[in-house]
C-alpha positions in Angstrom: -35.1 197.4 143.6 -37.8 198.9 145.8 -39.3 200.7 142.8 -39.7 197.3 141.1 -41.4 195.8 144.2 -43.7 198.8 144.6 -44.8 198.5 140.9 -45.6 194.9 141.5 -47.6 195.8 144.6 -49.6 198.2 142.5 -50.3 195.6 139.9 -51.4 193.1 142.6 -53.7 195.7 144.0 -55.1 196.4 140.5 -55.7 192.6 140.0 -57.4 192.3 143.4 -54.8 190.2 145.1 -55.7 190.1 148.8 -53.5 192.4 150.9 -51.9 189.7 153.0 -51.0 187.7 149.9 -49.6 190.7 148.1 -47.5 191.7 151.1 -46.2 188.1 151.4 -45.3 188.1 147.7 -43.7 191.5 148.0 -41.6 190.4 150.9 -40.5 187.3 149.1 -39.6 189.3 146.0 -37.7 191.9 148.0 -35.8 189.2 149.9 -34.9 187.4 146.6 -33.7 190.7 145.1 -31.6 191.4 148.3 -30.1 188.0 148.3 -29.2 188.2 144.6 -27.6 191.7 145.2 -25.6 190.3 148.1 -24.3 187.5 145.8 -23.3 190.1 143.1 -26.2 189.3 140.8 -28.2 192.4 139.5 -32.0 192.5 139.5 -31.9 192.5 135.8 -29.8 189.4 135.6 -32.1 187.6 138.1 -35.4 188.7 136.5 -34.3 188.8 132.9 -36.6 190.7 130.5 -39.3 190.8 133.3 -37.2 193.5 135.0 -38.4 196.0 132.4 -42.1 195.1 132.9 -43.0 194.8 136.6 -46.8 194.7 136.0 -46.5 191.7 133.6 -44.1 190.0 136.1 -46.5 190.6 139.0 -49.5 189.4 137.0 -47.8 186.3 135.8 -46.5 185.4 139.3 -50.0 185.9 140.8 -51.5 183.7 138.1 -48.9 181.0 138.6 -49.7 180.9 142.3 -53.4 180.5 141.4 -54.3 183.8 143.0 -55.7 185.4 139.9 -57.1 183.7 136.7 -54.6 183.3 133.9 -56.9 185.4 131.7 -56.0 188.4 133.9 -52.4 188.3 132.8 -51.8 190.9 130.1 -50.9 189.5 126.8 -51.8 185.9 127.7 -53.8 184.3 125.0 -55.5 181.1 125.7 -54.7 178.5 123.0 -56.9 175.6 122.2 -55.1 172.3 121.5 -54.6 171.7 117.8 -56.1 168.2 118.2 -59.4 169.7 119.5 -59.5 172.1 116.6 -58.8 169.3 114.1 -61.4 167.0 115.7 -64.1 169.7 115.7 -63.4 170.5 112.0 -63.5 166.8 111.1 -66.8 166.3 112.9 -68.3 169.3 111.2 -67.1 168.3 107.7 -68.4 164.7 108.3 -71.8 166.1 109.4 -72.1 168.3 106.3 -71.0 165.6 103.8 -73.3 163.0 105.3 -76.3 165.4 105.3 -75.6 166.4 101.7 -75.4 162.8 100.6 -78.7 162.0 102.3 -80.3 165.1 100.8 -79.2 164.3 97.3 -79.6 160.5 97.6 -76.2 159.9 96.0 -74.8 157.5 95.0 -77.6 155.9 93.1 -77.7 152.3 92.3 -79.7 150.7 89.5 -81.0 147.2 90.1 -82.2 145.4 87.0 -84.2 142.3 87.3 -85.7 140.2 84.5 -88.9 138.4 85.0 -89.9 135.7 82.7 -93.7 135.1 82.4 -95.1 131.6 82.0 -95.7 132.4 78.3 -91.9 132.7 77.8 -91.6 136.5 77.4 -89.1 138.3 79.6 -89.4 141.8 81.0 -86.6 143.9 82.5 -87.6 145.8 85.7 -85.1 148.6 86.8 -85.1 149.9 90.4 -83.2 153.1 91.2 -82.2 153.1 94.9 -79.8 154.8 97.0 -76.9 152.5 97.7 -75.5 154.1 100.8 -78.5 155.4 102.8 -77.9 153.2 105.9 -74.2 154.1 106.0 -75.1 157.8 105.5 -77.5 157.7 108.5 -74.9 156.0 110.7 -72.3 158.5 109.6 -74.7 161.4 110.3 -75.4 160.1 113.8 -71.8 159.6 114.6 -70.9 163.1 113.3 -73.6 164.6 115.5 -72.3 162.7 118.6 -68.7 163.8 117.8 -69.8 167.4 117.3 -71.7 167.4 120.5 -68.6 166.0 122.3 -66.4 168.7 120.7 -68.8 171.4 121.9 -68.7 170.0 125.4 -64.9 169.9 125.3 -64.7 173.6 124.1 -67.1 174.7 126.8 -65.7 172.7 129.7 -62.1 173.7 129.1 -63.2 177.4 129.6 -64.7 176.7 133.0 -61.5 175.4 134.7 -60.4 177.4 137.6 -56.8 177.6 138.8 -56.2 176.1 142.2 -55.1 178.4 145.0 -51.7 177.7 146.5 -50.8 179.0 149.9 
């Protein structure tokens, strides 16, 4: 039991947990382990698989209390929400498609008009125009705004700091 607490103390020291907080946490842990032992519960039963990895247990506990950042916990991988990934991908695809459509001028629309002269002869005039240009510009602008928003979300979520609990 004391070996487990001492290994946790070592991990807290390595992580830079202030000594008073580390001592408080060690006392709480030792007290919990003593109470469990008095009730006939082994440390392994109380701590589960964490019993076999004191450094990971100590780092996780310190992170949960907001004393160290979550990124300091070994094996902790920060996952971005799937919705944010999908939103970013959709905005990027929309931007690329609208830019390509503007660059190629597709789809083309042929407007044919006939003009009749006062002499009675008629002449066909064909105009090739891009049918979707206004829509493509609006789509491009919306995609740029969405992509900028996605970038802001990606960068702002990395700046959050855990709150300290006393």
